[in-house]
C-alpha positions as a Markdown table, in Angstrom:
| # | Residue | x | y | z |
|---|---|---|---|---|
| 1 | Met | -5.0 | 17.1 | -20.5 |
| 2 | Lys | -6.8 | 16.2 | -17.0 |
| 3 | Arg | -6.1 | 16.4 | -13.2 |
| 4 | Phe | -5.7 | 13.0 | -11.7 |
| 5 | Cys | -6.0 | 12.8 | -8.0 |
| 6 | Ala | -4.8 | 10.2 | -5.6 |
| 7 | Phe | -6.8 | 8.4 | -2.9 |
| 8 | Gln | -5.2 | 5.6 | -1.5 |
| 9 | Arg | -8.6 | 3.8 | -0.6 |
| 10 | Val | -9.7 | 0.5 | -2.0 |
| 11 | Ile | -13.0 | 0.2 | -2.2 |
| 12 | His | -14.9 | -1.3 | -5.3 |
| 13 | Ser | -14.0 | -4.4 | -7.2 |
| 14 | Ser | -13.2 | -3.1 | -10.6 |
| 15 | Ser | -10.2 | -1.4 | -12.3 |
| 16 | Tyr | -9.6 | 0.9 | -15.0 |
| 17 | Ser | -6.8 | 2.2 | -16.8 |
| 18 | Val | -6.6 | 5.8 | -18.0 |
| 19 | Thr | -4.6 | 7.2 | -21.1 |
| 20 | Thr | -3.9 | 10.4 | -21.3 |
| 21 | Lys | -2.0 | 12.4 | -24.4 |
| 22 | Arg | -0.4 | 15.5 | -24.8 |
| 23 | Asn | -2.9 | 18.5 | -25.4 |
| 24 | Ser | -5.5 | 15.7 | -25.8 |
| 25 | Arg | -8.7 | 14.7 | -24.1 |
| 26 | Val | -8.6 | 11.6 | -21.9 |
| 27 | Ala | -9.5 | 8.1 | -23.1 |
| 28 | Ile | -10.9 | 5.3 | -20.6 |
| 29 | Ser | -10.0 | 1.9 | -21.3 |
| 30 | Ala | -11.9 | -0.2 | -19.1 |
| 31 | Ser | -10.6 | -3.8 | -18.0 |
| 32 | Phe | -13.0 | -5.2 | -15.5 |
| 33 | Glu | -11.3 | -8.1 | -13.1 |
| 34 | Glu | -14.6 | -9.9 | -13.8 |
| 35 | Lys | -14.7 | -9.7 | -17.4 |
| 36 | Asp | -11.0 | -8.6 | -18.5 |
| 37 | Ala | -13.1 | -6.8 | -21.2 |
| 38 | Lys | -10.5 | -4.7 | -23.8 |
| 39 | Glu | -13.5 | -2.4 | -24.8 |
| 40 | Ile | -12.0 | 1.3 | -25.2 |
| 41 | Leu | -14.8 | 3.5 | -23.8 |
| 42 | Pro | -15.1 | 7.7 | -24.5 |
| 43 | Leu | -14.0 | 9.9 | -21.4 |
| 44 | Ser | -18.1 | 10.7 | -21.6 |
| 45 | Gln | -19.1 | 7.1 | -20.2 |
| 46 | Met | -16.5 | 7.6 | -17.5 |
| 47 | Pro | -18.7 | 7.0 | -14.3 |
| 48 | Gly | -19.0 | 10.0 | -11.9 |
| 49 | Pro | -21.8 | 11.7 | -10.2 |
| 50 | Lys | -24.5 | 13.7 | -12.4 |
| 51 | Ser | -22.9 | 17.0 | -13.8 |
| 52 | Tyr | -25.0 | 20.4 | -14.1 |
| 53 | Pro | -24.9 | 23.2 | -16.6 |
| 54 | Phe | -22.4 | 26.0 | -15.4 |
| 55 | Ile | -21.4 | 24.0 | -12.0 |
| 56 | Gly | -20.6 | 20.5 | -12.8 |
| 57 | Ser | -20.6 | 17.9 | -10.4 |
| 58 | Gly | -20.2 | 20.5 | -7.4 |
| 59 | Leu | -23.9 | 20.3 | -6.3 |
| 60 | Ala | -24.1 | 16.3 | -6.3 |
| 61 | Leu | -21.0 | 16.7 | -4.2 |
| 62 | Leu | -22.6 | 19.5 | -1.6 |
| 63 | Met | -26.4 | 17.5 | -1.7 |
| 64 | His | -24.5 | 14.3 | -1.1 |
| 65 | Lys | -26.0 | 12.8 | 2.2 |
| 66 | Asp | -22.9 | 11.9 | 3.4 |
| 67 | Phe | -21.1 | 15.5 | 2.5 |
| 68 | Asp | -19.2 | 17.1 | 5.7 |
| 69 | Arg | -17.0 | 20.2 | 4.6 |
| 70 | Arg | -14.9 | 19.1 | 7.6 |
| 71 | Lys | -14.5 | 15.2 | 6.9 |
| 72 | Phe | -14.0 | 15.5 | 3.0 |
| 73 | Tyr | -13.0 | 11.8 | 2.7 |
| 74 | Lys | -16.5 | 10.5 | 3.6 |
| 75 | Val | -18.9 | 11.7 | 0.1 |
| 76 | Phe | -15.1 | 10.5 | -1.6 |
| 77 | Asp | -15.8 | 7.1 | 0.0 |
| 78 | Ser | -19.1 | 6.8 | -0.6 |
| 79 | Phe | -18.4 | 7.9 | -4.4 |
| 80 | Phe | -15.9 | 4.9 | -4.8 |
| 81 | Arg | -18.1 | 2.3 | -3.5 |
| 82 | Glu | -20.8 | 4.1 | -6.1 |
| 83 | Tyr | -19.0 | 4.7 | -9.3 |
| 84 | Gly | -15.5 | 1.8 | -8.9 |
| 85 | Lys | -12.1 | 2.2 | -8.5 |
| 86 | Ile | -12.0 | 5.4 | -10.8 |
| 87 | Phe | -14.1 | 8.0 | -11.5 |
| 88 | Gln | -14.6 | 11.5 | -12.6 |
| 89 | Met | -15.8 | 15.0 | -11.6 |
| 90 | Arg | -17.0 | 17.5 | -13.9 |
| 91 | Asn | -15.7 | 21.2 | -12.9 |
| 92 | Arg | -16.4 | 24.4 | -14.4 |
| 93 | Gly | -13.5 | 27.2 | -14.1 |
| 94 | Arg | -11.0 | 24.6 | -13.9 |
| 95 | Pro | -10.1 | 20.6 | -15.9 |
| 96 | Asn | -12.0 | 18.1 | -14.8 |
| 97 | Thr | -10.5 | 15.8 | -12.3 |
| 98 | Ile | -10.0 | 11.6 | -12.3 |
| 99 | Leu | -10.0 | 10.1 | -9.1 |
| 100 | Ile | -8.1 | 6.8 | -8.5 |
| 101 | Ser | -8.0 | 4.4 | -5.3 |
| 102 | Lys | -5.8 | 1.6 | -6.3 |
| 103 | Pro | -2.5 | 1.8 | -4.2 |
| 104 | Glu | -0.6 | 0.4 | -7.5 |
| 105 | Asp | -2.3 | 3.1 | -9.6 |
| 106 | Val | -1.3 | 5.6 | -7.2 |
| 107 | Glu | 2.0 | 4.5 | -6.9 |
| 108 | Glu | 2.5 | 4.7 | -10.5 |
| 109 | Leu | 0.8 | 8.1 | -11.0 |
| 110 | His | 3.6 | 9.3 | -8.4 |
| 111 | Arg | 6.5 | 7.3 | -10.3 |
| 112 | Ile | 5.7 | 8.8 | -13.5 |
| 113 | Thr | 5.0 | 11.9 | -12.3 |
| 114 | Met | 8.0 | 12.4 | -10.0 |
| 115 | Gly | 10.6 | 14.0 | -11.9 |
| 116 | Asn | 8.1 | 17.0 | -12.9 |
| 117 | Pro | 5.0 | 17.0 | -10.6 |
| 118 | Ile | 2.8 | 19.6 | -12.3 |
| 119 | Arg | 0.0 | 20.2 | -9.4 |
| 120 | His | -2.9 | 22.4 | -10.2 |
| 121 | Phe | -3.0 | 23.0 | -6.4 |
| 122 | Phe | -2.0 | 26.3 | -4.6 |
| 123 | Val | -2.9 | 28.6 | -7.4 |
| 124 | Ser | -4.0 | 31.3 | -5.2 |
| 125 | Leu | -0.8 | 31.6 | -2.9 |
| 126 | Lys | 1.2 | 31.1 | -6.3 |
| 127 | Ser | -0.9 | 34.6 | -7.3 |
| 128 | Val | -0.3 | 36.0 | -4.2 |
| 129 | Arg | 3.5 | 35.7 | -4.3 |
| 130 | Glu | 3.2 | 37.0 | -7.6 |
| 131 | Asp | 1.4 | 39.8 | -7.0 |
| 132 | Asn | 4.6 | 40.9 | -4.4 |
| 133 | Val | 7.3 | 41.1 | -6.9 |
| 134 | Asp | 9.5 | 43.0 | -4.9 |
| 135 | Tyr | 10.2 | 40.1 | -2.5 |
| 136 | Phe | 9.7 | 37.1 | -4.9 |
| 137 | Glu | 11.1 | 38.6 | -8.2 |
| 138 | Asn | 8.2 | 35.9 | -10.0 |
| 139 | Lys | 10.3 | 33.2 | -8.5 |
| 140 | Thr | 7.2 | 31.9 | -5.9 |
| 141 | Gly | 9.1 | 28.6 | -4.5 |
| 142 | Leu | 8.7 | 24.5 | -4.8 |
| 143 | Ile | 5.3 | 24.4 | -3.0 |
| 144 | Thr | 3.8 | 26.4 | -6.3 |
| 145 | Glu | 6.2 | 26.1 | -9.3 |
| 146 | Asn | 5.8 | 24.0 | -12.1 |
| 147 | His | 7.7 | 22.9 | -15.2 |
| 148 | Gln | 11.6 | 24.6 | -15.2 |
| 149 | Glu | 11.8 | 26.6 | -12.6 |
| 150 | Trp | 10.7 | 24.1 | -9.8 |
| 151 | Gln | 13.1 | 21.3 | -11.7 |
| 152 | Arg | 15.6 | 24.4 | -11.2 |
| 153 | Val | 14.9 | 24.6 | -7.6 |
| 154 | Arg | 14.5 | 21.2 | -6.6 |
| 155 | Ser | 17.7 | 19.5 | -8.5 |
| 156 | Lys | 19.9 | 22.0 | -6.5 |
| 157 | Val | 18.3 | 21.7 | -2.7 |
| 158 | Gln | 17.3 | 17.6 | -3.4 |
| 159 | Gly | 20.8 | 16.4 | -2.5 |
| 160 | Gln | 20.9 | 18.8 | 0.9 |
| 161 | Met | 18.0 | 17.7 | 2.2 |
| 162 | Leu | 17.5 | 14.0 | 0.9 |
| 163 | Arg | 21.4 | 13.5 | 2.8 |
| 164 | Pro | 20.8 | 11.7 | 6.1 |
| 165 | Lys | 23.9 | 13.2 | 7.6 |
| 166 | Asn | 22.8 | 16.9 | 6.9 |
| 167 | Leu | 20.1 | 16.3 | 9.0 |
| 168 | Leu | 21.1 | 13.7 | 11.7 |
| 169 | Lys | 23.3 | 16.3 | 13.1 |
| 170 | Tyr | 20.6 | 18.2 | 14.6 |
| 171 | Leu | 19.5 | 15.4 | 16.7 |
| 172 | Pro | 21.2 | 16.7 | 19.6 |
| 173 | Gln | 19.0 | 19.6 | 19.4 |
| 174 | Met | 15.8 | 17.9 | 17.8 |
| 175 | Asp | 16.2 | 15.5 | 21.5 |
| 176 | Arg | 16.1 | 18.4 | 23.5 |
| 177 | Ile | 13.2 | 20.0 | 22.0 |
| 178 | Asn | 11.5 | 17.0 | 22.3 |
| 179 | Leu | 12.5 | 16.7 | 26.2 |
| 180 | Asp | 11.0 | 19.8 | 26.7 |
| 181 | Phe | 8.1 | 19.2 | 25.2 |
| 182 | Ile | 7.6 | 15.9 | 27.0 |
| 183 | Glu | 7.9 | 18.0 | 30.1 |
| 184 | Ile | 4.9 | 20.0 | 29.0 |
| 185 | Ile | 3.0 | 16.7 | 28.5 |
| 186 | Ala | 4.0 | 15.5 | 31.5 |
| 187 | Asp | 2.8 | 18.9 | 33.3 |
| 188 | Tyr | -0.7 | 18.4 | 31.7 |
| 189 | Gln | -0.9 | 14.7 | 32.8 |
| 190 | Asn | -0.2 | 15.6 | 36.2 |
| 191 | Gln | -2.1 | 18.3 | 36.7 |
| 192 | Leu | -5.4 | 17.4 | 34.6 |
| 193 | Gly | -5.0 | 13.3 | 34.0 |
| 194 | Glu | -5.3 | 14.0 | 30.1 |
| 195 | Met | -4.7 | 16.5 | 27.6 |
| 196 | Pro | -6.6 | 19.4 | 27.7 |
| 197 | Pro | -8.3 | 20.6 | 24.6 |
| 198 | His | -5.6 | 23.2 | 23.1 |
| 199 | Phe | -3.1 | 20.4 | 23.2 |
| 200 | Leu | -3.1 | 20.6 | 18.9 |
| 201 | Asn | -1.9 | 24.3 | 19.6 |
| 202 | Asp | 1.0 | 22.7 | 21.9 |
| 203 | Leu | 1.9 | 20.6 | 19.1 |
| 204 | Tyr | 1.9 | 23.9 | 16.2 |
| 205 | Lys | 4.7 | 25.5 | 18.6 |
| 206 | Trp | 6.4 | 21.8 | 18.9 |
| 207 | Ser | 6.5 | 22.0 | 15.3 |
| 208 | Leu | 7.5 | 25.4 | 14.7 |
| 209 | Glu | 10.3 | 25.1 | 17.0 |
| 210 | Ser | 11.9 | 21.8 | 15.7 |
| 211 | Val | 11.5 | 23.2 | 11.8 |
| 212 | Ser | 13.0 | 26.2 | 13.0 |
| 213 | Thr | 16.2 | 24.3 | 14.3 |
| 214 | Val | 16.8 | 22.6 | 11.2 |
| 215 | Ala | 16.0 | 25.3 | 8.7 |
| 216 | Leu | 17.8 | 28.0 | 10.7 |
| 217 | Asn | 19.9 | 26.2 | 13.1 |
| 218 | Arg | 18.5 | 28.0 | 16.1 |
| 219 | Arg | 15.2 | 27.8 | 18.3 |
| 220 | Leu | 12.9 | 30.5 | 18.6 |
| 221 | Gly | 11.4 | 29.8 | 22.1 |
| 222 | Cys | 8.0 | 28.5 | 20.8 |
| 223 | Leu | 7.8 | 26.1 | 24.0 |
| 224 | Glu | 8.2 | 29.2 | 26.4 |
| 225 | Pro | 5.1 | 29.1 | 29.0 |
| 226 | Asn | 2.7 | 31.8 | 28.7 |
| 227 | Leu | 3.7 | 33.1 | 25.3 |
| 228 | Pro | 1.4 | 36.2 | 24.8 |
| 229 | Glu | -0.9 | 35.7 | 22.2 |
| 230 | Asp | 0.5 | 38.9 | 20.1 |
| 231 | Ser | 4.2 | 37.0 | 20.3 |
| 232 | Met | 6.3 | 36.4 | 17.1 |
| 233 | Gln | 5.7 | 32.6 | 17.7 |
| 234 | Met | 2.1 | 32.7 | 18.5 |
| 235 | Gln | 1.6 | 35.3 | 15.6 |
| 236 | Met | 3.8 | 32.9 | 12.9 |
| 237 | Ile | 1.4 | 29.9 | 14.2 |
| 238 | Lys | -1.9 | 31.5 | 14.0 |
| 239 | Cys | -1.0 | 33.2 | 10.2 |
| 240 | Ala | -0.2 | 29.9 | 9.2 |
| 241 | Asn | -3.4 | 27.9 | 10.1 |
| 242 | Asn | -5.6 | 31.0 | 8.9 |
| 243 | Ala | -3.5 | 31.2 | 5.6 |
| 244 | Val | -4.1 | 27.2 | 5.2 |
| 245 | Glu | -8.1 | 27.7 | 6.0 |
| 246 | Ala | -8.2 | 30.1 | 3.7 |
| 247 | Met | -6.6 | 27.8 | 1.3 |
| 248 | Asn | -9.3 | 25.1 | 1.8 |
| 249 | Ile | -11.4 | 28.0 | 0.2 |
| 250 | Thr | -9.6 | 29.2 | -2.6 |
| 251 | Glu | -8.4 | 26.1 | -3.9 |
| 252 | Ile | -11.1 | 23.8 | -3.5 |
| 253 | Arg | -14.2 | 26.3 | -4.4 |
| 254 | Phe | -15.2 | 27.8 | -7.4 |
| 255 | Pro | -11.9 | 30.1 | -8.2 |
| 256 | Phe | -13.9 | 33.7 | -8.0 |
| 257 | Trp | -10.7 | 35.5 | -6.9 |
| 258 | Lys | -9.3 | 35.0 | -10.2 |
| 259 | Leu | -12.0 | 37.8 | -11.2 |
| 260 | Phe | -11.9 | 39.8 | -7.9 |
| 261 | Ala | -10.2 | 39.6 | -4.3 |
| 262 | Thr | -12.7 | 37.9 | -2.5 |
| 263 | Pro | -12.6 | 37.6 | 1.3 |
| 264 | Ser | -11.1 | 34.3 | 1.4 |
| 265 | Tyr | -8.2 | 35.4 | -1.0 |
| 266 | Lys | -7.8 | 38.8 | 0.7 |
| 267 | Lys | -7.3 | 36.7 | 4.4 |
| 268 | Leu | -5.0 | 34.6 | 2.4 |
| 269 | Arg | -3.1 | 37.4 | 1.4 |
| 270 | Lys | -3.4 | 39.3 | 4.7 |
| 271 | Asn | -2.0 | 36.2 | 7.1 |
| 272 | His | 0.8 | 35.4 | 4.2 |
| 273 | Asp | 2.4 | 39.0 | 4.3 |
| 274 | Ile | 2.5 | 38.8 | 7.8 |
| 275 | Phe | 4.1 | 35.5 | 8.1 |
| 276 | Leu | 6.7 | 36.4 | 5.7 |
| 277 | Arg | 7.5 | 40.0 | 7.8 |
| 278 | Ile | 8.2 | 37.9 | 10.8 |
| 279 | Ala | 10.1 | 34.8 | 8.7 |
| 280 | Asp | 12.0 | 37.6 | 7.2 |
| 281 | Glu | 13.4 | 39.3 | 10.2 |
| 282 | Ile | 14.2 | 35.7 | 11.4 |
| 283 | Ile | 16.3 | 34.8 | 8.5 |
| 284 | Arg | 17.7 | 38.5 | 7.8 |
| 285 | Glu | 18.9 | 37.8 | 11.7 |
| 286 | Thr | 20.3 | 34.2 | 11.1 |
| 287 | Glu | 22.2 | 35.6 | 8.5 |
| 288 | Lys | 24.0 | 37.9 | 10.3 |
| 289 | Asn | 24.7 | 35.2 | 12.5 |
| 290 | Leu | 26.3 | 33.1 | 9.7 |
| 291 | Leu | 28.7 | 36.0 | 9.1 |
| 292 | Thr | 30.5 | 35.9 | 12.0 |
| 293 | Lys | 31.5 | 32.3 | 11.7 |
| 294 | Lys | 34.9 | 31.7 | 11.3 |
| 295 | Ala | 36.5 | 31.2 | 7.8 |
| 296 | Ser | 37.9 | 28.1 | 8.8 |
| 297 | Glu | 35.2 | 26.1 | 10.2 |
| 298 | Asp | 34.8 | 22.6 | 8.6 |
| 299 | Asp | 31.8 | 22.3 | 5.5 |
| 300 | Ala | 30.8 | 19.6 | 7.5 |
| 301 | Glu | 29.4 | 21.8 | 10.2 |
| 302 | Met | 27.5 | 23.9 | 8.0 |
| 303 | Thr | 23.9 | 24.9 | 8.7 |
| 304 | Leu | 21.4 | 23.5 | 6.1 |
| 305 | Met | 20.6 | 27.1 | 5.1 |
| 306 | Glu | 24.3 | 28.3 | 5.3 |
| 307 | Thr | 24.8 | 25.0 | 2.8 |
| 308 | Phe | 21.7 | 26.5 | 0.4 |
| 309 | Leu | 23.6 | 30.0 | 0.1 |
| 310 | Lys | 26.5 | 28.8 | -1.0 |
| 311 | Thr | 25.1 | 26.3 | -3.6 |
| 312 | Glu | 25.6 | 27.2 | -7.2 |
| 313 | Gly | 22.7 | 28.3 | -9.2 |
| 314 | Leu | 21.0 | 29.2 | -5.8 |
| 315 | Thr | 20.0 | 32.9 | -5.6 |
| 316 | Arg | 19.5 | 34.2 | -1.7 |
| 317 | Lys | 15.7 | 34.9 | -2.7 |
| 318 | Asp | 15.7 | 31.2 | -3.7 |
| 319 | Val | 17.5 | 30.0 | -0.4 |
| 320 | Val | 15.1 | 32.4 | 1.7 |
| 321 | Thr | 11.6 | 31.3 | 0.0 |
| 322 | Met | 13.1 | 27.3 | 0.6 |
| 323 | Val | 13.4 | 28.1 | 4.2 |
| 324 | Leu | 10.1 | 30.2 | 4.1 |
| 325 | Asp | 8.2 | 27.2 | 3.1 |
| 326 | Met | 9.3 | 24.8 | 5.3 |
| 327 | Met | 8.4 | 27.0 | 8.2 |
| 328 | Phe | 5.0 | 27.9 | 6.6 |
| 329 | Ala | 4.2 | 24.3 | 5.8 |
| 330 | Gly | 5.9 | 22.3 | 8.6 |
| 331 | Ile | 3.9 | 24.0 | 10.9 |
| 332 | Asp | 0.4 | 22.7 | 9.5 |
| 333 | Thr | 1.9 | 19.3 | 7.9 |
| 334 | Thr | 4.3 | 17.8 | 10.8 |
| 335 | Ser | 1.8 | 18.8 | 14.0 |
| 336 | His | -1.0 | 17.3 | 12.3 |
| 337 | Thr | 1.0 | 13.7 | 11.4 |
| 338 | Val | 2.0 | 13.8 | 15.0 |
| 339 | Ala | -1.5 | 14.4 | 16.2 |
| 340 | Phe | -3.2 | 11.4 | 14.1 |
| 341 | Thr | -0.4 | 9.2 | 15.0 |
| 342 | Leu | -1.0 | 10.0 | 19.0 |
| 343 | Tyr | -4.9 | 9.5 | 18.3 |
| 344 | Met | -4.4 | 6.0 | 16.8 |
| 345 | Leu | -2.1 | 4.9 | 19.3 |
| 346 | Ala | -5.0 | 6.1 | 22.1 |
| 347 | Lys | -7.1 | 4.2 | 19.8 |
| 348 | Asn | -5.4 | 0.9 | 19.9 |
| 349 | Gln | -3.4 | 0.7 | 23.0 |
| 350 | Asp | -2.4 | -2.4 | 21.9 |
| 351 | Lys | 0.1 | -1.0 | 19.2 |
| 352 | Gln | 0.6 | 1.4 | 21.8 |
| 353 | Lys | 2.3 | -0.8 | 24.3 |
| 354 | Lys | 4.0 | -2.6 | 21.8 |
| 355 | Leu | 5.4 | 0.8 | 20.7 |
| 356 | Gln | 6.6 | 1.7 | 24.1 |
| 357 | Glu | 8.6 | -1.7 | 24.9 |
| 358 | Glu | 10.2 | -0.7 | 21.9 |
| 359 | Ile | 11.1 | 2.5 | 22.8 |
| 360 | Asp | 12.1 | 1.2 | 26.2 |
| 361 | Asn | 14.3 | -1.2 | 24.6 |
| 362 | Val | 16.0 | 1.1 | 22.6 |
| 363 | Leu | 16.3 | 3.9 | 24.5 |
| 364 | Gly | 16.7 | 2.7 | 28.1 |
| 365 | Asp | 16.2 | 5.1 | 30.8 |
| 366 | Gly | 16.0 | 7.9 | 28.3 |
| 367 | Lys | 19.1 | 9.6 | 29.8 |
| 368 | Glu | 21.3 | 9.6 | 26.6 |
| 369 | Thr | 20.9 | 11.4 | 23.8 |
| 370 | Ile | 19.0 | 9.8 | 20.7 |
| 371 | Ser | 21.5 | 9.2 | 18.2 |
| 372 | Glu | 21.2 | 7.3 | 14.4 |
| 373 | Lys | 22.2 | 4.6 | 16.2 |
| 374 | His | 18.7 | 4.3 | 17.9 |
| 375 | Leu | 17.0 | 5.7 | 15.1 |
| 376 | Ser | 17.7 | 2.8 | 13.2 |
| 377 | Lys | 16.4 | 0.4 | 16.1 |
| 378 | Leu | 12.7 | 2.1 | 15.7 |
| 379 | Ser | 11.4 | 0.4 | 13.2 |
| 380 | Tyr | 7.8 | -0.2 | 15.0 |
| 381 | Leu | 7.2 | 3.5 | 15.4 |
| 382 | Lys | 8.0 | 4.1 | 11.7 |
| 383 | His | 5.6 | 1.4 | 11.1 |
| 384 | Cys | 3.0 | 3.4 | 13.2 |
| 385 | Val | 3.6 | 6.7 | 11.4 |
| 386 | Lys | 3.2 | 5.2 | 7.7 |
| 387 | Glu | 0.1 | 3.4 | 8.7 |
| 388 | Thr | -1.3 | 6.6 | 10.1 |
| 389 | Leu | -0.7 | 8.5 | 7.3 |
| 390 | Arg | -2.0 | 5.7 | 5.1 |
| 391 | Ile | -5.4 | 5.9 | 7.3 |
| 392 | Tyr | -5.2 | 9.8 | 7.3 |
| 393 | Pro | -3.2 | 10.5 | 3.9 |
| 394 | Ile | -2.8 | 14.1 | 3.1 |
| 395 | Thr | -5.5 | 15.7 | 0.0 |
| 396 | Phe | -4.1 | 19.3 | -0.3 |
| 397 | Gly | -1.7 | 19.4 | -3.3 |
| 398 | Val | -1.2 | 15.4 | -4.2 |
| 399 | Ser | -3.2 | 16.0 | -7.9 |
| 400 | Arg | -1.2 | 15.8 | -10.8 |
| 401 | Asp | -1.3 | 16.6 | -14.7 |
| 402 | Leu | -0.6 | 14.4 | -16.7 |
| 403 | Glu | 1.5 | 15.4 | -19.8 |
| 404 | Asp | 2.1 | 12.0 | -21.8 |
| 405 | Lys | 0.5 | 9.0 | -22.8 |
| 406 | Thr | -0.1 | 7.0 | -19.7 |
| 407 | Gln | -1.8 | 3.4 | -19.2 |
| 408 | Phe | -3.3 | 2.4 | -15.2 |
């Protein structure tokens, strides 16, 4: 069984199909577009960086001229140019990795694993949570679980998470948050003529404020001016960022943390536990507020957290872990998606102008609270976000383990 990583870049002209069988090695069927060959090749003949004893392809990766620890895509771009649309990285201490780049292969990979996406990432985070048995009770959440436990929770929450009306009811609150954030941007523009170097940190605050509104139906005050560094909000942001930095090491480098507690593993555990302590206090306060609600209130007015708590088959710990993950992961993913979108619009001012025209046409003077009707008309905005994610795709957690015979 091999681990497949999907990189959404088309660089080389040749293509392969990859076949996996349960509990077996991977066989490669090479099908070059220009030759249309059908020869079956053994896995040992799949191209890829040179492998060395005990360290696999890691040295070739580190020594490559395009290797940049903060810009991993550069070296993989080079590998795809050198080896084609599919190649393998031979690993030590973990399964080999096969990387694909054809968009149709990426689509097929996600389609066939949609119902049971077995992921070989966030293993260190799962370990941290498993060590905290008293809190998580060996059920570590959707981010880290696979197989039956993942399916159990996902089947209970996906209906609520993916049902538009459950999220659209938060639009007025989200609109207020966005207006507050726009005021911050306007102040920067008036004072500096541009965004300051710490603007990404402001996006983190906006992201946590937005996610907590959906997850907990309450604002945390992240956009208040001059928040102290030791404030609850800033601690949560710093802990989430520190945990992600630590996982960049524990999840990508050789997993020495499985043998002993490495500095990066200790960093992950410390920051995760601090975030957990703060988030748990907020969640408990929210639960108390929910108990004071009138029993006669319509189910349509229930918050997302309240809906989860009343969902048959979900325990309180399931719900708390779900809300925790929404906040923990939402800070990083939401803020960086917006940051890259703004960056791409700044680099492509003709597209920025076109988007501005659409927003002006749909929202007018901006005095009207944004609604579902407005969102349905902002098609170019959606295209801008999708194009940003295509150019700057996520990398963490997109790998998949294949259990059944599969061809690409």
